[in-house]
N, C-alpha and C positions, 0 to 999 in steps of 0.2 A: 275232811281233808281239804287242803287249799292247794292248787296248782296255779303257779304265776298269779297268785291274788284272786282267782276266780274260784269260789267254793263249789265243791260238789261234783265235778266232772267225773273224776276218778271213781268216787264212792258211787255215783249214779251208774257209771258203766258197769262196775262190778255187780251192782244190785240187779240191774235189768238183765244182763248177760247170764246171771245164775238162775233166772226163773226158768221153769220147765218149759222146754220146746225152743227157747230163745237162741240158745247157742247152736242148736241144729238148724234153725231157720237162717241165722246169720251165715253160718258156714256153707249152707246150700246156696244162698244168694252170692256168696263169695266165689263158690266153684262154678255156678251156672251162669250168673250175670257179671262176673268180675266186680262185684260190689266190694266197697272197702268196709270192713266191719266197724271200724273206728268211726268212719263217716256216717254210718248208720246210727251208732250210738250217740255221736256228737249231734246229729240232727234231731234225735229224741230228747237229748239233754236240753238243747236249745228250745225246743218246743215246750218241754216241760217248765222252762224258766220263762215261758211266754213270749219267745222270740221266733219270728217268722224268718227263715233264712230264704232269700230268694235266689234266682239263677245266678246272679252276679257274685252273691256270697258263696254259693257252693262251688263256683269256678274259682274263687279266690282260695277257698279251702283246698280245692283239688290241686291247684298250682302250688300251694305251700307244701303239700305233703307228697306230692308226686315224685320227686327225685329220691326222697328217703325210701319211699315204698319201693320204687323200681330197683334202686341200687342195693337196698338192705333187706327189707322185709320179704319181698318176693323171692329172692335168691335162697333165703333161709327156709322159706316155705317149700321151695322146690327140693331142697336137700332133705327136709323132713319127710316129704312125700316119698322120695326115692328110697328112703330108709325103711319105710313101712313094709312090714313082712320080712325084711332081710334078717336071716337067722344070726343071733349074736349081736345085732345092733340095736337092740332095745334101749340101753342106757344111752347110747349116743344119740338116738332119735329123741329121747327125752330132753337131753341137754339142748339140742338143736330147737325143739319145740319151745323150751323156756327162753332161748335166745330170741326166737321168733316173737314170742308174747312180749318180751322186754323191748325189742325193737319196735314193735308196734306202739307200745305205750310211750316210748321215747319221742314219739311225734306229738304227744298231747300238748305240750307247751305251744307248738306251732298252731294248734286248733285254737287254743285260748287266744292267742295273738289275733287270729283272724275273727274270732267271735267278738273281741273288742272293736276291731275295725267295723264289723258288721253293725254294731251298736251306733257308730257315728254316721255310716254311709247307707244303711238299709232304708230302702223307701218306706217301708211299713215296719215299725217296731211296736209289738204289742206290749201292754203293761204286764206287770207280773201277773201270773194266773191267780185266780181266787178259789181254784178247786182244792180239794184236801191233798196233802202230800201223798207220795206213793206209799202204800202199806209195806210194811216190812215183810220179807219172806220167811222171817223166823217164827211167824206165829199166825 
């Protein structure tokens, strides 16, 4: 899959996140350290592509996504969490959960834009990795 001309970020995110224990670890980091799951996945994707994101790159990424996350993603997450365990709100909670996931994914083109800038401005850009591709979780 291609997002804004960069292949693989969405597919990579889905592949990594679906691995045993990854979702729980990401959510734990989100809840305990206010980490952004997409930032984690994006950093892993960049590393997998042989790119080192330095502090300035991470700051640019954070600045690019912070307004969307603050205004859209976090409020949806708060609503979803408030609905947890509310009798009769299971369907609504699922709808809000899907909206939250969609909103988080909607910021991905911004990540790609920052990634492209990092290619031009990063003080250290590694070559593409020579290690084997990630194994498929299907087998």
